[in-house]
C-alpha positions in Angstrom: 114.5 124.5 98.3 112.7 121.3 97.0 110.3 121.0 100.0 107.3 122.1 97.9 108.1 119.4 95.3 108.1 116.7 97.9 104.6 117.6 98.9 103.2 116.8 95.4 101.4 113.6 94.9 103.1 110.4 93.6 101.2 111.1 90.2 103.9 113.8 89.5 106.6 111.1 89.8 104.7 108.8 87.5 104.3 111.4 84.8 108.0 112.4 85.0 109.1 108.7 84.8 106.8 107.9 81.9 107.6 111.0 79.9 111.2 110.2 79.9 110.5 106.7 78.4 108.1 108.2 75.9 110.7 110.7 74.4 113.9 109.3 73.4 115.4 111.8 71.0 117.0 111.4 67.7 120.8 111.6 68.7 122.7 110.2 71.7 123.1 113.8 73.0 119.3 114.3 73.0 118.7 110.9 74.6 121.1 111.8 77.4 119.6 115.1 77.9 116.1 113.9 78.1 117.0 111.1 80.4 119.1 113.5 82.6 116.2 115.9 83.0 113.9 112.9 83.9 116.4 111.6 86.5 116.9 115.0 87.9 113.2 115.6 88.2 112.7 112.1 89.8 115.5 112.7 92.3 114.0 116.1 93.2 110.6 114.5 93.9 112.1 111.7 95.9 114.5 113.8 97.7 117.6 112.0 96.5 121.0 113.2 95.1 120.2 115.4 92.2 123.5 114.9 90.4 123.3 111.1 90.7 119.7 111.1 89.5 120.7 113.1 86.4 123.6 110.7 85.6 121.5 107.6 86.1 118.6 109.0 84.1 120.9 109.9 81.2 122.6 106.6 81.2 119.3 104.7 81.5 117.6 106.6 78.7 120.6 106.2 76.3 120.8 102.5 77.1 117.1 101.9 76.5 117.0 104.0 73.3 120.0 102.2 71.9 118.7 98.8 72.8 115.2 99.3 71.6 115.2 102.0 69.0 111.8 100.8 67.5 110.1 101.6 70.8 111.3 105.2 71.0 109.1 108.0 69.6 
């Protein structure tokens, strides 16, 4: 199902990773959703576990946005 995604260049991975850091969201729920989507997309590109990627992405984005609220757009 995700084989066409794997054939994309690494630029796609970089864009997905950077877009999650650039958009934090206003609430914790938005931050978790944005991070989860970013983690899911990254896992799909790298061929990893999608559920784990979503959880790690959500947790990472919430942690980053809570630690550095002035850096979030």
